[in-house]
VEXDREN-2710 file (C-alpha; in Angstrom, 1 decimal):
% VEXDREN-2710
k/r/px/py/pz
1/MET/130.3/134.8/52.1
2/VAL/133.9/134.9/51.2
3/LYS/135.2/133.1/48.4
4/HIS/138.5/131.2/47.3
5/HIS/139.8/129.2/45.3
6/SER/139.1/125.5/45.2
7/PRO/141.9/123.2/46.5
8/ALA/142.9/120.9/43.6
9/THR/142.6/118.0/45.3
10/THR/138.6/116.8/45.9
11/LEU/137.2/114.8/48.8
12/PHE/135.5/112.3/48.4
13/VAL/133.1/111.2/51.9
14/LEU/131.2/108.5/51.8
15/THR/128.7/107.8/54.7
16/ILE/126.2/105.1/55.3
17/ASP/123.1/105.2/57.8
18/THR/124.1/102.0/59.6
19/GLU/120.7/100.7/60.8
20/GLU/117.7/98.1/61.3
21/GLU/115.7/97.1/58.4
22/TRP/112.1/97.4/57.8
23/HIS/109.5/98.9/55.1
24/TRP/109.6/102.5/55.8
25/ASP/105.6/102.5/55.4
26/GLY/104.9/100.6/58.7
27/ALA/105.1/101.6/62.0
28/PHE/108.4/102.2/63.7
29/PRO/109.7/99.2/65.0
30/GLN/111.0/99.2/68.8
31/HIS/112.5/95.6/69.9
32/ASN/113.3/93.2/68.3
33/CYS/114.5/94.5/64.9
34/GLN/116.3/93.2/61.8
35/VAL/119.4/93.8/60.9
36/GLU/120.6/90.8/58.6
37/ASN/121.9/93.5/56.2
38/ILE/124.7/94.3/58.2
39/GLN/125.9/91.1/57.3
40/ARG/126.6/93.0/54.2
41/ILE/128.6/95.2/55.5
42/PRO/132.1/93.4/55.5
43/GLU/131.2/92.5/51.6
44/PHE/130.4/96.3/51.1
45/GLN/133.8/97.1/52.6
46/GLN/136.0/94.9/50.8
47/PHE/134.5/97.5/47.9
48/CYS/135.2/99.8/49.4
49/GLU/138.6/99.7/50.2
50/SER/139.3/98.2/46.2
51/LEU/138.8/101.8/45.6
52/GLY/140.2/103.3/48.0
53/ILE/136.9/104.6/49.6
54/ARG/137.2/105.2/53.6
55/PRO/133.6/105.1/54.8
56/THR/132.1/106.5/57.8
57/TYR/129.4/103.9/59.3
58/PHE/126.8/105.8/61.3
59/VAL/125.4/102.7/63.7
60/ASP/122.4/103.1/65.5
61/TYR/121.3/101.6/69.0
62/ALA/119.9/98.1/67.0
63/VAL/122.8/97.9/65.2
64/ALA/125.2/98.1/68.1
65/ASP/122.4/96.5/70.4
66/ASN/122.9/92.9/68.0
67/GLN/126.2/91.0/69.0
68/GLN/126.0/89.5/65.0
69/ALA/125.9/92.6/63.8
70/VAL/128.5/93.9/65.9
71/ASP/130.6/90.9/64.9
72/ALA/129.9/91.8/61.0
73/ILE/131.0/95.9/61.4
74/GLN/134.1/95.0/63.5
75/GLN/135.2/92.3/60.8
76/ALA/134.6/95.7/58.5
77/ARG/137.2/97.7/60.7
78/GLN/139.9/95.1/60.7
79/HIS/142.0/97.2/58.3
80/HIS/141.0/100.2/60.1
81/GLN/139.7/101.7/56.6
82/CYS/137.1/102.8/58.3
83/GLU/134.6/104.8/60.7
84/ILE/132.3/104.6/63.5
85/GLY/129.4/107.3/63.9
86/ALA/126.5/108.0/65.9
87/HIS/123.4/107.6/64.3
88/LEU/119.5/108.5/66.7
89/HIS/116.9/106.8/65.7
90/PRO/114.3/107.7/68.6
91/TRP/112.1/104.7/68.2
92/CYS/114.5/101.7/68.7
93/ASN/116.9/103.8/71.0
94/PRO/116.5/103.6/75.1
95/PRO/115.2/105.0/77.0
96/TYR/111.4/105.4/75.7
97/PHE/108.5/108.0/76.2
98/GLY/105.8/106.5/74.5
99/LYS/104.9/105.6/70.9
100/THR/106.9/107.2/67.9
101/GLY/104.7/108.4/65.4
102/GLU/105.4/110.4/62.7
103/ALA/106.4/114.1/64.5
104/GLU/108.4/112.2/66.9
105/SER/110.7/110.4/64.8
106/HIS/112.4/113.2/64.4
107/VAL/114.9/113.8/66.5
108/VAL/114.7/118.1/66.4
109/ASN/111.0/117.4/67.6
110/LEU/111.9/115.3/71.1
111/PRO/112.2/117.5/74.3
112/LEU/115.4/118.3/75.5
113/GLU/116.1/116.3/77.9
114/GLN/114.6/113.2/75.8
115/ILE/117.1/113.5/73.4
116/GLU/120.0/114.0/76.0
117/ALA/118.4/110.6/77.2
118/LYS/119.0/109.1/74.3
119/LEU/122.1/110.0/72.8
120/ASP/124.1/109.6/76.2
121/ALA/122.1/106.1/76.2
122/LEU/123.9/106.2/72.3
123/ILE/127.5/107.0/73.1
124/ASP/127.5/104.1/76.1
125/LEU/127.1/101.8/74.0
126/LEU/128.6/102.3/70.5
127/VAL/132.1/103.3/73.4
128/LYS/131.0/99.5/75.1
129/ARG/130.7/97.8/71.6
130/PHE/133.7/99.4/69.2
131/ASN/135.7/100.7/72.1
132/THR/136.0/103.9/70.4
133/HIS/133.7/107.3/71.2
134/PRO/132.2/108.5/68.2
135/ARG/133.1/111.7/66.4
136/SER/130.5/112.2/64.0
137/PHE/126.7/112.3/64.1
138/ARG/123.7/112.3/62.1
139/THR/119.7/112.1/63.2
140/GLY/117.5/109.8/61.9
141/ARG/115.6/111.2/59.3
142/TRP/117.6/114.0/59.0
143/GLY/117.2/117.6/60.5
144/ILE/119.5/119.9/63.2
145/ASP/118.2/122.4/65.5
146/SER/120.1/124.0/68.3
147/LYS/119.7/122.0/71.5
148/VAL/120.5/118.8/69.0
149/LEU/124.1/120.9/68.1
150/THR/124.5/121.8/71.4
151/LEU/124.5/118.6/72.8
152/LEU/126.8/117.1/70.6
153/ALA/129.5/120.4/70.8
154/ASN/129.0/119.1/75.0
155/ARG/129.9/115.9/74.3
156/GLY/132.9/115.6/72.0
157/PHE/131.7/115.2/68.5
158/ARG/133.6/116.8/65.4
159/VAL/131.5/116.6/62.7
160/ASP/127.5/116.8/62.5
161/SER/125.6/115.3/59.1
162/SER/122.3/116.1/59.5
163/VAL/121.2/118.7/57.3
164/TYR/119.6/117.6/54.4
165/PRO/119.9/120.8/51.6
166/TYR/116.9/121.8/49.6
167/TYR/114.5/119.5/52.0
168/ARG/111.5/120.5/53.9
169/ASN/108.5/118.5/55.4
170/GLU/106.0/119.7/57.7
171/PHE/108.1/118.9/60.9
172/PHE/111.4/120.3/60.1
173/THR/113.4/121.8/57.3
174/CYS/117.0/122.2/55.8
175/GLU/116.0/124.9/53.7
176/GLY/118.6/127.6/52.8
177/SER/121.6/125.9/54.4
178/PRO/124.9/125.9/53.1
179/LEU/125.5/123.1/50.5
180/THR/129.4/122.8/51.8
181/PRO/131.0/121.9/54.9
182/TYR/130.8/125.1/57.3
183/TRP/130.8/125.9/61.0
184/PRO/127.1/126.2/62.3
185/ASP/125.8/129.1/64.4
186/PHE/124.3/127.6/68.1
187/ASP/121.1/129.8/67.7
188/ASN/121.0/128.9/63.9
189/PRO/122.3/125.9/63.2
190/LEU/121.4/126.6/59.5
191/ASN/123.6/129.8/58.9
192/THR/127.4/130.0/59.6
193/GLY/128.5/131.0/63.2
194/ASN/131.9/132.0/65.0
195/GLN/132.5/128.3/66.8
196/ARG/134.8/126.1/66.0
197/GLN/134.1/123.1/67.6
198/ILE/131.6/121.2/65.7
199/MET/131.2/121.5/61.6
200/GLU/128.5/120.7/59.8
201/LEU/129.1/118.5/56.8
202/PRO/125.8/118.4/54.1
203/VAL/125.1/115.4/51.6
204/THR/125.9/117.0/48.3
205/ALA/123.0/117.9/47.0
206/GLY/121.9/120.0/43.6
207/PHE/120.6/120.5/40.2
208/ASN/122.0/119.6/37.2
209/ARG/122.8/122.9/36.0
210/GLN/125.6/125.0/37.9
211/ASN/123.2/128.2/39.2
212/TYR/121.5/126.4/41.7
213/GLU/120.1/129.7/43.2
214/THR/117.9/130.5/40.1
215/VAL/117.4/127.3/39.4
216/ASP/115.8/126.5/43.1
217/LYS/113.6/128.9/42.7
218/ILE/112.2/128.0/39.6
219/HIS/112.3/124.1/41.3
220/ARG/110.1/125.3/44.1
221/LEU/107.7/126.9/41.7
222/GLY/107.5/124.0/40.1
223/GLU/106.3/122.6/43.3
224/SER/103.3/125.3/44.4
225/THR/99.7/124.2/43.9
226/PRO/98.9/125.5/41.0
227/LEU/101.7/124.2/39.1
228/LYS/101.9/121.2/40.7
229/VAL/98.7/120.1/39.1
230/LEU/100.2/120.2/35.9
231/HIS/103.0/117.9/36.4
232/THR/105.7/120.5/35.7
233/ILE/108.7/118.9/38.6
234/GLY/107.8/115.9/36.2
235/LEU/108.2/117.2/33.1
236/MET/111.4/119.2/33.5
237/TRP/112.9/116.4/35.0
238/HIS/112.2/113.8/32.2
239/THR/113.2/116.4/29.3
240/ARG/116.6/117.1/31.1
241/LEU/115.4/120.6/31.8
242/LEU/115.5/120.9/35.3
243/ARG/116.5/117.8/37.8
244/LYS/117.1/118.2/42.0
245/LEU/119.9/115.7/43.1
246/TYR/121.3/114.2/45.8
247/LEU/124.5/112.1/45.7
248/SER/123.3/108.9/46.6
249/PRO/123.4/105.5/44.8
250/GLU/119.7/104.5/46.1
251/LEU/118.3/107.7/44.9
252/ASN/119.7/108.1/41.3
253/ASP/121.4/106.6/38.4
254/THR/125.2/106.6/37.5
255/GLU/124.0/108.9/35.1
256/ASN/121.8/111.8/37.5
257/LEU/124.9/111.0/39.9
258/CYS/127.6/111.8/37.1
259/LEU/125.4/115.1/36.1
260/LEU/125.3/116.2/39.9
261/VAL/129.4/115.7/40.8
262/ASP/129.6/118.0/37.6
263/SER/127.7/121.2/39.0
264/ALA/129.0/120.6/42.3
265/LEU/132.8/120.9/40.8
266/GLY/131.9/123.3/38.4
267/ARG/130.6/125.6/41.4
268/GLY/134.1/125.0/42.7
269/HIS/132.7/122.6/45.8
270/ASN/135.8/120.4/47.0
271/VAL/133.6/118.0/49.2
272/ILE/131.9/115.4/47.2
273/HIS/129.8/113.5/49.6
274/MET/127.4/110.7/48.8
275/TYR/125.6/108.7/51.4
276/LEU/123.4/105.6/51.7
277/HIS/121.4/103.5/53.9
278/SER/123.2/99.8/55.0
279/SER/119.1/98.2/54.5
280/SER/119.2/99.1/51.6
281/LEU/122.7/96.4/50.4
282/ILE/119.9/94.0/50.8
283/ASP/116.8/93.4/48.1
284/GLY/113.6/95.3/48.6
285/VAL/112.9/95.8/53.0
286/THR/112.3/99.3/53.1
287/GLY/110.7/100.6/50.2
288/LEU/113.3/103.3/48.9
289/PHE/115.5/101.1/46.7
290/ASP/113.6/97.6/45.1
291/GLN/116.2/97.0/42.8
292/GLU/116.8/92.9/42.4
293/ASN/120.8/92.7/43.2
294/ALA/120.7/96.1/45.4
295/LEU/124.3/95.4/46.5
296/GLU/125.3/94.6/43.2
297/VAL/124.0/97.8/41.5
298/ILE/124.7/100.1/44.3
299/CYS/128.5/99.3/44.1
300/GLN/128.4/99.5/40.5
301/ARG/126.8/103.0/40.8
302/ILE/129.5/104.3/43.3
303/LYS/132.2/103.3/40.9
304/SER/131.3/104.6/38.1
305/THR/130.6/107.8/40.2
306/VAL/134.3/107.8/41.4
307/GLU/135.6/107.2/38.3
308/HIS/133.9/109.6/36.6
309/LEU/135.2/112.0/39.6
310/GLN/138.8/111.5/39.5
311/GLN/138.9/112.0/35.5
312/SER/138.7/115.9/36.9
313/GLY/141.3/116.4/39.2
314/PRO/143.1/114.4/42.0
315/VAL/140.8/112.9/44.8
316/GLN/141.4/112.1/48.2
317/PHE/138.9/109.4/50.0
318/CYS/138.4/110.6/53.6
319/THR/136.6/109.3/56.7
320/ILE/133.9/112.0/57.4
321/THR/136.1/113.2/60.9
322/GLU/139.2/113.1/58.6
323/ALA/137.1/115.3/56.0
324/CYS/136.5/117.7/58.7
325/GLU/140.2/117.5/60.1
326/ILE/141.7/118.2/56.8
327/LEU/139.0/121.5/56.0
328/ASN/140.2/123.0/59.4
329/VAL/144.0/122.6/58.4
330/ARG/143.4/124.3/55.0
331/ASN/141.8/127.1/56.1
332/PRO/140.2/127.3/59.5
333/GLU/139.3/131.0/59.6
334/GLU/136.7/130.4/56.9
335/ALA/132.9/130.7/57.9
336/VAL/132.7/128.8/54.6
337/LEU/134.6/126.0/53.3
338/ILE/134.1/126.1/48.9
END
């Protein structure tokens, strides 16, 4: 890996999976999806603008197919301080090819022709509703592979954000991926490549300690069967010895968000990428973020984290595609931008 000094200015990116709400323990919704949470987007956008944040809304088919939801997003866009990207939820994005189960809910598990048909339907609807061709993308439920990345590049997408570092389940893995923006290899998007069509910009993930490579091995060991029964991960968390963290105000409080920011900056990361789900802007609908006054709590966590980040040096707020272009101008030949 080629190393170079991090520039003085840190880029801050905030992305929102802008989608229908349903309890995630239930069946995947297909028709008549509930999108009441989108009515909170204009208020959330005002909050972002008050801090200078330029959010990116990854909009899925169910939202773009609802006129009231579209109107709310258009209201949020009126000052041109945000970006509309694409978000593919297979279960509510036509055409349909049967019932969606756990495996089929992950885009990477679908046949190429199904992904292509659904992606084209999503792009067409977003262009129709928002009069803009999306340049950024995230799969629903994370994960990227060669066929998805190639489809995106062929359709003019400039940046993908489907990599969820340090995560794996029985359906896909993101383990071993770079942690900072990189040009992915079309044959294996979790590796760096030589192409310069589409950048991968993962969300910020890591640990409360800077030696990520070592502590990741320790964390994996704690997740193994012999130590799992001893609740090793929970013990390390509560003693602050080791915490695996994702930069999301749904998953972590201000203390842990700031710990992650500090460790990432300490490693020389020059992009801080926070994410959340729009469905968490209303109280208790998904089971992920069961707190009262959810919008207020999320906004306070974002504000405190941003203020903490600004204490470390200058910060530039940008949408995800803007970040891609800035990084490309800074150093277009580097495979990994850290």
